[in-house]
N, CA, C and O atoms as a GROMACS GRO file, in nm:
protein
  380
    1UNK      N    1   1.913   1.558  -0.348
    1UNK     CA    2   1.825   1.445  -0.368
    1UNK      C    3   1.908   1.328  -0.420
    1UNK      O    4   2.003   1.344  -0.496
    2UNK      N    5   1.867   1.209  -0.377
    2UNK     CA    6   1.938   1.088  -0.416
    2UNK      C    7   1.836   0.978  -0.444
    2UNK      O    8   1.734   0.967  -0.376
    3UNK      N    9   1.865   0.899  -0.545
    3UNK     CA   10   1.778   0.787  -0.579
    3UNK      C   11   1.832   0.660  -0.516
    3UNK      O   12   1.950   0.628  -0.528
    4UNK      N   13   1.745   0.588  -0.450
    4UNK     CA   14   1.778   0.454  -0.402
    4UNK      C   15   1.720   0.356  -0.503
    4UNK      O   16   1.600   0.357  -0.528
    5UNK      N   17   1.805   0.273  -0.559
    5UNK     CA   18   1.759   0.172  -0.654
    5UNK      C   19   1.778   0.034  -0.593
    5UNK      O   20   1.888   0.001  -0.548
    6UNK      N   21   1.672  -0.045  -0.591
    6UNK     CA   22   1.676  -0.180  -0.536
    6UNK      C   23   1.634  -0.277  -0.647
    6UNK      O   24   1.527  -0.263  -0.706
    7UNK      N   25   1.720  -0.375  -0.673
    7UNK     CA   26   1.692  -0.480  -0.770
    7UNK      C   27   1.643  -0.601  -0.692
    7UNK      O   28   1.714  -0.652  -0.605
    8UNK      N   29   1.523  -0.647  -0.724
    8UNK     CA   30   1.459  -0.750  -0.644
    8UNK      C   31   1.413  -0.867  -0.730
    8UNK      O   32   1.385  -0.852  -0.849
    9UNK      N   33   1.406  -0.984  -0.668
    9UNK     CA   34   1.360  -1.104  -0.733
    9UNK      C   35   1.243  -1.159  -0.653
    9UNK      O   36   1.251  -1.176  -0.532
   10UNK      N   37   1.133  -1.185  -0.724
   10UNK     CA   38   1.012  -1.234  -0.660
   10UNK      C   39   0.959  -1.355  -0.736
   10UNK      O   40   0.998  -1.380  -0.849
   11UNK      N   41   0.871  -1.429  -0.672
   11UNK     CA   42   0.803  -1.540  -0.738
   11UNK      C   43   0.711  -1.480  -0.845
   11UNK      O   44   0.623  -1.401  -0.811
   12UNK      N   45   0.728  -1.514  -0.972
   12UNK     CA   46   0.646  -1.456  -1.077
   12UNK      C   47   0.495  -1.470  -1.051
   12UNK      O   48   0.417  -1.381  -1.086
   13UNK      N   49   0.455  -1.579  -0.991
   13UNK     CA   50   0.312  -1.600  -0.963
   13UNK      C   51   0.260  -1.504  -0.856
   13UNK      O   52   0.140  -1.485  -0.842
   14UNK      N   53   0.352  -1.443  -0.779
   14UNK     CA   54   0.311  -1.352  -0.671
   14UNK      C   55   0.354  -1.208  -0.696
   14UNK      O   56   0.347  -1.124  -0.606
   15UNK      N   57   0.399  -1.178  -0.818
   15UNK     CA   58   0.450  -1.044  -0.845
   15UNK      C   59   0.343  -0.936  -0.828
   15UNK      O   60   0.371  -0.832  -0.769
   16UNK      N   61   0.224  -0.957  -0.877
   16UNK     CA   62   0.118  -0.857  -0.863
   16UNK      C   63   0.087  -0.833  -0.715
   16UNK      O   64   0.065  -0.719  -0.674
   17UNK      N   65   0.085  -0.939  -0.636
   17UNK     CA   66   0.063  -0.925  -0.492
   17UNK      C   67   0.178  -0.847  -0.429
   17UNK      O   68   0.156  -0.761  -0.343
   18UNK      N   69   0.301  -0.877  -0.471
   18UNK     CA   70   0.418  -0.808  -0.419
   18UNK      C   71   0.408  -0.658  -0.446
   18UNK      O   72   0.431  -0.577  -0.356
   19UNK      N   73   0.375  -0.622  -0.567
   19UNK     CA   74   0.364  -0.480  -0.604
   19UNK      C   75   0.258  -0.412  -0.520
   19UNK      O   76   0.279  -0.301  -0.470
   20UNK      N   77   0.144  -0.475  -0.503
   20UNK     CA   78   0.034  -0.417  -0.424
   20UNK      C   79   0.077  -0.397  -0.278
   20UNK      O   80   0.057  -0.290  -0.222
   21UNK      N   81   0.135  -0.500  -0.219
   21UNK     CA   82   0.178  -0.492  -0.079
   21UNK      C   83   0.291  -0.390  -0.065
   21UNK      O   84   0.292  -0.313   0.031
   22UNK      N   85   0.386  -0.390  -0.156
   22UNK     CA   86   0.499  -0.297  -0.150
   22UNK      C   87   0.447  -0.153  -0.155
   22UNK      O   88   0.489  -0.069  -0.075
   23UNK      N   89   0.356  -0.126  -0.248
   23UNK     CA   90   0.300   0.009  -0.263
   23UNK      C   91   0.238   0.057  -0.133
   23UNK      O   92   0.256   0.173  -0.093
   24UNK      N   93   0.165  -0.030  -0.067
   24UNK     CA   94   0.100   0.006   0.059
   24UNK      C   95   0.202   0.018   0.172
   24UNK      O   96   0.198   0.114   0.250
   25UNK      N   97   0.292  -0.077   0.181
   25UNK     CA   98   0.385  -0.084   0.293
   25UNK      C   99   0.489   0.028   0.292
   25UNK      O  100   0.533   0.072   0.399
   26UNK      N  101   0.528   0.074   0.176
   26UNK     CA  102   0.635   0.172   0.166
   26UNK      C  103   0.588   0.314   0.198
   26UNK      O  104   0.670   0.406   0.204
   27UNK      N  105   0.461   0.334   0.220
   27UNK     CA  106   0.410   0.469   0.246
   27UNK      C  107   0.475   0.534   0.368
   27UNK      O  108   0.486   0.657   0.375
   28UNK      N  109   0.519   0.454   0.463
   28UNK     CA  110   0.585   0.508   0.582
   28UNK      C  111   0.714   0.582   0.550
   28UNK      O  112   0.755   0.669   0.627
   29UNK      N  113   0.779   0.549   0.440
   29UNK     CA  114   0.904   0.616   0.406
   29UNK      C  115   0.880   0.761   0.367
   29UNK      O  116   0.972   0.844   0.373
   30UNK      N  117   0.759   0.793   0.325
   30UNK     CA  118   0.732   0.931   0.284
   30UNK      C  119   0.742   1.027   0.403
   30UNK      O  120   0.784   1.141   0.386
   31UNK      N  121   0.704   0.982   0.520
   31UNK     CA  122   0.716   1.065   0.639
   31UNK      C  123   0.862   1.078   0.683
   31UNK      O  124   0.896   1.166   0.761
   32UNK      N  125   0.947   0.989   0.632
   32UNK     CA  126   1.088   0.987   0.672
   32UNK      C  127   1.179   1.064   0.576
   32UNK      O  128   1.299   1.072   0.599
   33UNK      N  129   1.123   1.121   0.468
   33UNK     CA  130   1.205   1.201   0.378
   33UNK      C  131   1.211   1.152   0.236
   33UNK      O  132   1.293   1.199   0.158
   34UNK      N  133   1.125   1.058   0.199
   34UNK     CA  134   1.118   1.013   0.060
   34UNK      C  135   0.998   1.080  -0.006
   34UNK      O  136   0.893   1.097   0.055
   35UNK      N  137   1.016   1.118  -0.131
   35UNK     CA  138   0.904   1.178  -0.204
   35UNK      C  139   0.838   1.075  -0.295
   35UNK      O  140   0.767   1.111  -0.389
   36UNK      N  141   0.863   0.946  -0.267
   36UNK     CA  142   0.801   0.841  -0.347
   36UNK      C  143   0.896   0.790  -0.453
   36UNK      O  144   1.017   0.809  -0.444
   37UNK      N  145   0.840   0.727  -0.552
   37UNK     CA  146   0.925   0.673  -0.658
   37UNK      C  147   0.847   0.588  -0.754
   37UNK      O  148   0.731   0.616  -0.785
   38UNK      N  149   0.913   0.484  -0.803
   38UNK     CA  150   0.855   0.396  -0.904
   38UNK      C  151   0.889   0.252  -0.873
   38UNK      O  152   0.994   0.222  -0.815
   39UNK      N  153   0.799   0.163  -0.912
   39UNK     CA  154   0.828   0.020  -0.907
   39UNK      C  155   0.816  -0.029  -1.051
   39UNK      O  156   0.712  -0.013  -1.114
   40UNK      N  157   0.923  -0.089  -1.100
   40UNK     CA  158   0.930  -0.133  -1.240
   40UNK      C  159   0.929  -0.285  -1.244
   40UNK      O  160   1.009  -0.351  -1.178
   41UNK      N  161   0.837  -0.339  -1.322
   41UNK     CA  162   0.828  -0.484  -1.340
   41UNK      C  163   0.879  -0.518  -1.479
   41UNK      O  164   0.831  -0.464  -1.579
   42UNK      N  165   0.975  -0.608  -1.485
   42UNK     CA  166   1.035  -0.645  -1.612
   42UNK      C  167   0.934  -0.707  -1.706
   42UNK      O  168   0.852  -0.790  -1.665
   43UNK      N  169   0.940  -0.666  -1.830
   43UNK     CA  170   0.856  -0.724  -1.934
   43UNK      C  171   0.918  -0.854  -1.987
   43UNK      O  172   0.849  -0.937  -2.046
   44UNK      N  173   1.048  -0.870  -1.964
   44UNK     CA  174   1.121  -0.988  -2.014
   44UNK      C  175   1.135  -1.098  -1.910
   44UNK      O  176   1.139  -1.216  -1.945
   45UNK      N  177   1.143  -1.062  -1.783
   45UNK     CA  178   1.165  -1.158  -1.676
   45UNK      C  179   1.061  -1.134  -1.567
   45UNK      O  180   1.072  -1.038  -1.492
   46UNK      N  181   0.960  -1.219  -1.558
   46UNK     CA  182   0.851  -1.195  -1.462
   46UNK      C  183   0.892  -1.202  -1.315
   46UNK      O  184   0.812  -1.170  -1.227
   47UNK      N  185   1.016  -1.243  -1.288
   47UNK     CA  186   1.062  -1.246  -1.148
   47UNK      C  187   1.138  -1.119  -1.111
   47UNK      O  188   1.169  -1.098  -0.993
   48UNK      N  189   1.169  -1.033  -1.208
   48UNK     CA  190   1.254  -0.916  -1.185
   48UNK      C  191   1.171  -0.790  -1.159
   48UNK      O  192   1.080  -0.756  -1.234
   49UNK      N  193   1.206  -0.722  -1.049
   49UNK     CA  194   1.141  -0.598  -1.010
   49UNK      C  195   1.250  -0.499  -0.969
   49UNK      O  196   1.346  -0.536  -0.901
   50UNK      N  197   1.234  -0.375  -1.011
   50UNK     CA  198   1.325  -0.269  -0.969
   50UNK      C  199   1.241  -0.164  -0.896
   50UNK      O  200   1.136  -0.123  -0.945
   51UNK      N  201   1.289  -0.122  -0.780
   51UNK     CA  202   1.223  -0.015  -0.706
   51UNK      C  203   1.316   0.105  -0.705
   51UNK      O  204   1.435   0.092  -0.675
   52UNK      N  205   1.262   0.222  -0.739
   52UNK     CA  206   1.337   0.346  -0.738
   52UNK      C  207   1.265   0.442  -0.643
   52UNK      O  208   1.150   0.479  -0.666
   53UNK      N  209   1.334   0.481  -0.536
   53UNK     CA  210   1.278   0.577  -0.440
   53UNK      C  211   1.364   0.702  -0.437
   53UNK      O  212   1.487   0.693  -0.438
   54UNK      N  213   1.301   0.817  -0.434
   54UNK     CA  214   1.372   0.944  -0.427
   54UNK      C  215   1.375   0.991  -0.282
   54UNK      O  216   1.271   1.007  -0.219
   55UNK      N  217   1.496   1.013  -0.231
   55UNK     CA  218   1.516   1.054  -0.091
   55UNK      C  219   1.580   1.192  -0.086
   55UNK      O  220   1.654   1.231  -0.176
   56UNK      N  221   1.549   1.267   0.020
   56UNK     CA  222   1.615   1.396   0.042
   56UNK      C  223   1.765   1.374   0.058
   56UNK      O  224   1.845   1.454   0.009
   57UNK      N  225   1.804   1.265   0.126
   57UNK     CA  226   1.945   1.231   0.144
   57UNK      C  227   1.954   1.085   0.189
   57UNK      O  228   1.854   1.026   0.230
   58UNK      N  229   2.074   1.028   0.181
   58UNK     CA  230   2.095   0.893   0.232
   58UNK      C  231   2.069   0.888   0.382
   58UNK      O  232   2.025   0.785   0.434
   59UNK      N  233   2.096   0.996   0.451
   59UNK     CA  234   2.074   1.002   0.595
   59UNK      C  235   1.926   0.986   0.631
   59UNK      O  236   1.893   0.928   0.734
   60UNK      N  237   1.838   1.039   0.546
   60UNK     CA  238   1.694   1.024   0.572
   60UNK      C  239   1.655   0.877   0.570
   60UNK      O  240   1.579   0.831   0.656
   61UNK      N  241   1.707   0.803   0.473
   61UNK     CA  242   1.679   0.659   0.468
   61UNK      C  243   1.739   0.590   0.590
   61UNK      O  244   1.675   0.505   0.651
   62UNK      N  245   1.861   0.626   0.625
   62UNK     CA  246   1.927   0.563   0.740
   62UNK      C  247   1.847   0.584   0.868
   62UNK      O  248   1.838   0.494   0.952
   63UNK      N  249   1.788   0.702   0.883
   63UNK     CA  250   1.707   0.729   1.003
   63UNK      C  251   1.578   0.648   1.002
   63UNK      O  252   1.527   0.612   1.108
   64UNK      N  253   1.523   0.619   0.882
   64UNK     CA  254   1.399   0.542   0.873
   64UNK      C  255   1.423   0.397   0.912
   64UNK      O  256   1.338   0.334   0.977
   65UNK      N  257   1.539   0.343   0.874
   65UNK     CA  258   1.570   0.204   0.907
   65UNK      C  259   1.574   0.186   1.058
   65UNK      O  260   1.632   0.268   1.130
   66UNK      N  261   1.514   0.080   1.105
   66UNK     CA  262   1.510   0.054   1.248
   66UNK      C  263   1.385   0.107   1.317
   66UNK      O  264   1.358   0.072   1.432
   67UNK      N  265   1.308   0.192   1.247
   67UNK     CA  266   1.185   0.246   1.307
   67UNK      C  267   1.074   0.141   1.297
   67UNK      O  268   1.084   0.048   1.216
   68UNK      N  269   0.970   0.154   1.376
   68UNK     CA  270   0.856   0.062   1.365
   68UNK      C  271   0.797   0.061   1.223
   68UNK      O  272   0.756  -0.044   1.174
   69UNK      N  273   0.792   0.177   1.159
   69UNK     CA  274   0.739   0.186   1.023
   69UNK      C  275   0.823   0.102   0.926
   69UNK      O  276   0.768   0.031   0.842
   70UNK      N  277   0.956   0.111   0.938
   70UNK     CA  278   1.045   0.034   0.851
   70UNK      C  279   1.032  -0.116   0.878
   70UNK      O  280   1.026  -0.196   0.784
   71UNK      N  281   1.028  -0.152   1.005
   71UNK     CA  282   1.015  -0.294   1.040
   71UNK      C  283   0.885  -0.352   0.987
   71UNK      O  284   0.882  -0.467   0.942
   72UNK      N  285   0.778  -0.276   0.994
   72UNK     CA  286   0.649  -0.319   0.940
   72UNK      C  287   0.656  -0.336   0.789
   72UNK      O  288   0.603  -0.432   0.734
   73UNK      N  289   0.722  -0.241   0.722
   73UNK     CA  290   0.740  -0.249   0.578
   73UNK      C  291   0.817  -0.375   0.540
   73UNK      O  292   0.774  -0.449   0.451
   74UNK      N  293   0.931  -0.401   0.606
   74UNK     CA  294   1.012  -0.519   0.574
   74UNK      C  295   0.934  -0.648   0.598
   74UNK      O  296   0.940  -0.741   0.517
   75UNK      N  297   0.860  -0.654   0.708
   75UNK     CA  298   0.782  -0.774   0.739
   75UNK      C  299   0.676  -0.800   0.632
   75UNK      O  300   0.643  -0.915   0.603
   76UNK      N  301   0.624  -0.693   0.575
   76UNK     CA  302   0.517  -0.707   0.475
   76UNK      C  303   0.570  -0.758   0.341
   76UNK      O  304   0.498  -0.829   0.270
   77UNK      N  305   0.693  -0.724   0.304
   77UNK     CA  306   0.740  -0.757   0.169
   77UNK      C  307   0.846  -0.866   0.160
   77UNK      O  308   0.854  -0.936   0.059
   78UNK      N  309   0.927  -0.884   0.264
   78UNK     CA  310   1.043  -0.972   0.247
   78UNK      C  311   1.007  -1.119   0.225
   78UNK      O  312   1.083  -1.191   0.161
   79UNK      N  313   0.894  -1.164   0.275
   79UNK     CA  314   0.857  -1.304   0.254
   79UNK      C  315   0.817  -1.332   0.109
   79UNK      O  316   0.806  -1.448   0.069
   80UNK      N  317   0.795  -1.226   0.030
   80UNK     CA  318   0.760  -1.244  -0.111
   80UNK      C  319   0.882  -1.238  -0.203
   80UNK      O  320   0.871  -1.266  -0.322
   81UNK      N  321   0.996  -1.201  -0.149
   81UNK     CA  322   1.119  -1.198  -0.228
   81UNK      C  323   1.183  -1.336  -0.225
   81UNK      O  324   1.189  -1.402  -0.121
   82UNK      N  325   1.232  -1.380  -0.342
   82UNK     CA  326   1.297  -1.511  -0.348
   82UNK      C  327   1.448  -1.501  -0.333
   82UNK      O  328   1.516  -1.602  -0.313
   83UNK      N  329   1.502  -1.379  -0.342
   83UNK     CA  330   1.644  -1.353  -0.320
   83UNK      C  331   1.657  -1.222  -0.245
   83UNK      O  332   1.567  -1.137  -0.250
   84UNK      N  333   1.767  -1.205  -0.176
   84UNK     CA  334   1.794  -1.078  -0.109
   84UNK      C  335   1.811  -0.969  -0.215
   84UNK      O  336   1.879  -0.990  -0.316
   85UNK      N  337   1.749  -0.855  -0.192
   85UNK     CA  338   1.761  -0.746  -0.290
   85UNK      C  339   1.901  -0.684  -0.282
   85UNK      O  340   1.971  -0.698  -0.182
   86UNK      N  341   1.938  -0.615  -0.389
   86UNK     CA  342   2.066  -0.545  -0.391
   86UNK      C  343   2.045  -0.412  -0.465
   86UNK      O  344   1.945  -0.394  -0.535
   87UNK      N  345   2.136  -0.323  -0.450
   87UNK     CA  346   2.123  -0.194  -0.516
   87UNK      C  347   2.216  -0.092  -0.456
   87UNK      O  348   2.321  -0.125  -0.401
   88UNK      N  349   2.175   0.034  -0.465
   88UNK     CA  350   2.259   0.141  -0.413
   88UNK      C  351   2.195   0.276  -0.435
   88UNK      O  352   2.076   0.285  -0.465
   89UNK      N  353   2.276   0.381  -0.420
   89UNK     CA  354   2.230   0.518  -0.432
   89UNK      C  355   2.287   0.582  -0.557
   89UNK      O  356   2.402   0.559  -0.594
   90UNK      N  357   2.204   0.662  -0.622
   90UNK     CA  358   2.243   0.726  -0.748
   90UNK      C  359   2.198   0.871  -0.748
   90UNK      O  360   2.094   0.905  -0.693
   91UNK      N  361   2.278   0.955  -0.811
   91UNK     CA  362   2.242   1.095  -0.833
   91UNK      C  363   2.208   1.107  -0.980
   91UNK      O  364   2.283   1.060  -1.065
   92UNK      N  365   2.095   1.169  -1.011
   92UNK     CA  366   2.049   1.178  -1.150
   92UNK      C  367   2.093   1.310  -1.215
   92UNK      O  368   2.099   1.415  -1.151
   93UNK      N  369   2.124   1.300  -1.341
   93UNK     CA  370   2.152   1.417  -1.423
   93UNK      C  371   2.064   1.410  -1.547
   93UNK      O  372   2.043   1.303  -1.603
   94UNK      N  373   2.014   1.523  -1.589
   94UNK     CA  374   1.930   1.528  -1.709
   94UNK      C  375   2.017   1.513  -1.833
   94UNK      O  376   2.124   1.573  -1.844
   95UNK      N  377   1.969   1.430  -1.927
   95UNK     CA  378   2.045   1.413  -2.053
   95UNK      C  379   1.964   1.462  -2.170
   95UNK      O  380   2.010   1.456  -2.284
   0.00000   0.00000   0.00000
């Protein structure tokens, strides 16, 4: 299992809308090998959002990209982002 973490910037006035649309739009990734995740909204910076998705593997995400489901997801959320998101993959260990 691998965590995909995406750091995103959105218009603070549209953050609630972004979260709602993201939650709905990302459901297609579950059929592609994601078991879901979390969306974190900063308490300090209303434009900052972090998305954490748990994937069976990086390959599962790679296969989802380019599918109609992925394209629909991107079309639904990208117009609400004010900057290109960035992030990467992480393996979790219990502390």
